[in-house]
PLY file of the C-alpha trace (Angstrom):
ply
format ascii 1.0
element vertex 197
property float x
property float y
property float z
element edge 196
property int vertex1
property int vertex2
end_header
0.02 0.10 0.13
2.86 2.27 0.68
3.98 1.68 -2.95
0.81 3.47 -3.90
0.80 6.02 -1.90
2.84 9.41 -2.73
3.50 12.42 -0.24
2.48 15.88 -1.50
6.09 16.63 -2.27
6.90 13.46 -4.50
3.66 14.51 -6.63
4.49 18.16 -7.01
7.86 16.81 -7.83
6.15 14.48 -10.44
3.88 16.91 -11.87
6.68 20.03 -12.03
4.83 22.12 -9.75
5.29 23.46 -6.34
4.54 21.82 -3.43
2.09 24.59 -2.07
0.39 24.68 -5.53
-0.37 20.92 -5.16
-1.35 21.95 -1.07
-3.86 24.66 -2.71
-5.71 21.88 -5.49
-5.64 19.87 -2.26
-8.08 22.45 -0.23
-9.66 23.29 -3.70
-10.93 20.02 -4.10
-11.48 19.74 -0.12
-9.09 16.74 0.13
-7.09 17.94 3.02
-9.60 16.45 5.51
-9.63 13.02 3.78
-5.68 12.64 3.46
-3.89 9.71 5.78
-0.72 10.41 7.37
2.16 8.16 7.77
4.14 9.15 10.19
4.52 12.70 10.37
3.67 13.19 6.55
0.63 13.36 4.48
0.12 10.86 1.61
-1.95 10.39 -1.14
-4.13 7.84 -2.18
-4.28 6.93 -5.94
-7.82 8.15 -6.25
-7.07 11.19 -4.78
-3.92 11.47 -6.95
-5.82 10.75 -10.19
-8.65 13.68 -8.74
-5.59 16.28 -8.08
-3.87 15.64 -11.92
-6.97 15.88 -13.45
-7.33 19.18 -11.84
-4.34 20.36 -12.51
-4.36 19.89 -15.89
-7.74 21.48 -16.28
-6.20 24.21 -14.55
-3.12 24.12 -17.04
-5.50 24.02 -19.82
-7.72 26.95 -18.33
-4.56 28.80 -17.80
-3.33 27.83 -21.40
-6.52 29.07 -23.34
-6.60 31.91 -21.10
-2.82 32.97 -21.37
-3.42 31.72 -25.74
-6.72 34.41 -25.60
-4.85 37.22 -23.23
-1.99 37.10 -25.82
-4.37 37.24 -28.75
-6.22 40.17 -27.13
-2.53 41.75 -26.13
-1.75 41.44 -30.04
-5.14 43.01 -30.99
-4.36 45.51 -28.38
-1.08 46.19 -29.60
-2.29 46.51 -33.38
-4.62 49.16 -32.07
-1.92 51.01 -30.50
0.22 50.83 -33.28
-2.70 51.72 -35.43
-3.26 54.86 -32.96
0.30 55.52 -33.06
0.62 55.87 -36.95
-2.74 57.91 -36.72
-1.38 60.25 -34.22
1.94 60.80 -36.20
-0.11 61.41 -39.65
-2.07 64.10 -37.68
0.57 65.60 -36.34
2.38 65.88 -39.33
-0.86 67.16 -41.28
-1.29 69.86 -37.96
2.07 71.03 -38.52
1.51 71.41 -42.53
-1.65 73.20 -42.20
0.14 75.85 -39.16
2.51 76.01 -41.46
-0.16 77.00 -44.28
-1.85 79.20 -41.87
1.21 81.09 -40.93
2.35 81.64 -44.76
-1.25 83.01 -44.97
-0.96 84.81 -41.72
2.39 86.26 -43.29
0.54 87.13 -46.91
-2.16 88.63 -45.34
-0.07 90.88 -42.94
1.90 91.96 -45.59
-1.24 93.01 -48.00
-2.79 94.60 -44.83
0.70 96.46 -44.57
0.25 97.50 -48.57
-3.07 98.62 -48.10
-2.35 100.74 -45.29
0.68 102.76 -47.24
-1.40 103.05 -49.89
-4.51 104.52 -48.42
-1.71 107.18 -47.04
-0.62 107.78 -50.09
-4.04 108.46 -51.40
-5.17 110.67 -48.50
-1.88 112.71 -49.19
-2.58 113.02 -53.01
-6.34 113.82 -51.77
-4.74 116.42 -49.95
-2.69 117.70 -52.67
-5.30 117.56 -55.33
-7.34 119.47 -52.82
-4.77 122.44 -52.15
-4.13 122.65 -56.01
-8.17 123.10 -56.59
-7.98 125.65 -54.10
-4.75 127.27 -55.56
-6.76 127.06 -59.23
-10.23 128.30 -57.79
-7.90 131.38 -56.41
-6.77 131.76 -59.90
-9.75 131.54 -62.04
-12.58 133.01 -59.88
-12.96 137.00 -60.51
-13.74 138.99 -57.84
-17.16 140.49 -58.27
-17.07 143.69 -60.00
-19.84 145.98 -59.33
-19.68 147.40 -62.66
-20.62 144.16 -64.82
-23.11 144.56 -67.66
-25.77 141.97 -65.96
-25.59 144.24 -62.75
-26.58 147.46 -64.90
-29.39 145.81 -66.54
-30.73 144.89 -62.98
-30.09 148.09 -61.77
-31.73 149.74 -64.66
-34.76 147.75 -64.15
-35.10 147.93 -60.41
-34.43 151.61 -60.02
-35.64 152.75 -63.21
-39.20 151.56 -62.70
-40.10 153.63 -59.73
-42.29 152.25 -57.25
-43.13 149.25 -60.13
-42.21 145.86 -58.54
-40.47 144.65 -61.59
-37.60 143.24 -60.22
-36.86 141.10 -56.91
-33.97 142.09 -54.91
-30.32 140.42 -55.00
-27.68 140.30 -51.96
-24.15 141.13 -52.59
-23.59 138.00 -54.92
-22.88 137.82 -58.13
-25.74 137.50 -60.84
-24.66 135.89 -64.56
-26.15 137.08 -67.48
-28.29 134.00 -67.66
-29.92 134.28 -64.38
-31.44 137.46 -64.96
-34.76 136.39 -66.00
-35.22 134.66 -62.84
-34.77 137.87 -60.44
-38.02 139.45 -62.92
-41.18 139.08 -60.72
-43.92 137.19 -62.39
-46.19 140.36 -63.77
-43.12 141.75 -65.93
-41.26 138.45 -66.66
-39.84 138.75 -70.35
-41.57 136.98 -72.74
-38.79 137.01 -75.35
-35.77 135.37 -73.89
-32.74 134.10 -76.11
-29.18 134.91 -77.81
-29.62 137.72 -80.34
0 1
1 2
2 3
3 4
4 5
5 6
6 7
7 8
8 9
9 10
10 11
11 12
12 13
13 14
14 15
15 16
16 17
17 18
18 19
19 20
20 21
21 22
22 23
23 24
24 25
25 26
26 27
27 28
28 29
29 30
30 31
31 32
32 33
33 34
34 35
35 36
36 37
37 38
38 39
39 40
40 41
41 42
42 43
43 44
44 45
45 46
46 47
47 48
48 49
49 50
50 51
51 52
52 53
53 54
54 55
55 56
56 57
57 58
58 59
59 60
60 61
61 62
62 63
63 64
64 65
65 66
66 67
67 68
68 69
69 70
70 71
71 72
72 73
73 74
74 75
75 76
76 77
77 78
78 79
79 80
80 81
81 82
82 83
83 84
84 85
85 86
86 87
87 88
88 89
89 90
90 91
91 92
92 93
93 94
94 95
95 96
96 97
97 98
98 99
99 100
100 101
101 102
102 103
103 104
104 105
105 106
106 107
107 108
108 109
109 110
110 111
111 112
112 113
113 114
114 115
115 116
116 117
117 118
118 119
119 120
120 121
121 122
122 123
123 124
124 125
125 126
126 127
127 128
128 129
129 130
130 131
131 132
132 133
133 134
134 135
135 136
136 137
137 138
138 139
139 140
140 141
141 142
142 143
143 144
144 145
145 146
146 147
147 148
148 149
149 150
150 151
151 152
152 153
153 154
154 155
155 156
156 157
157 158
158 159
159 160
160 161
161 162
162 163
163 164
164 165
165 166
166 167
167 168
168 169
169 170
170 171
171 172
172 173
173 174
174 175
175 176
176 177
177 178
178 179
179 180
180 181
181 182
182 183
183 184
184 185
185 186
186 187
187 188
188 189
189 190
190 191
191 192
192 193
193 194
194 195
195 196
């Protein structure tokens, strides 16, 4: 009978696992209360040994399956991480290109704005020069009012020579062009033949 029985240490060595792992399996299977004691060592019967071996093999199978599925999961995650890293690198390079383009656009717009401001300043200076020239030309071309010009004499003749009759409206100190004389007659005395002779 002692040939058939093995200690926990012997079974662990045979299976290539630690003694504590075999002890753990014995507790999981609730065999620790059913073990026989020879001397100061516990021994395992063939039936208990078979149960322990089956459980360890199932654990190894489950562990291998779990390890395999974990490895596959890690492989998928690694592939996704690699993809995301590539995507980040692409987006970063694209973002850098966009920033470079935006910097160029900003520089171009800044130059255009500077040119526009310079042109506006030149336009303003030219406008002021033109205004000054126009004022100078107006000063040269505009004759001073001379009280002895012909249309004033005509107006004076009708206005003062008609006695008390309201032949013409009064005028202020402004200059009256000869073509403006017909408008100065009152309606009752308005000339009926106006033209050039």
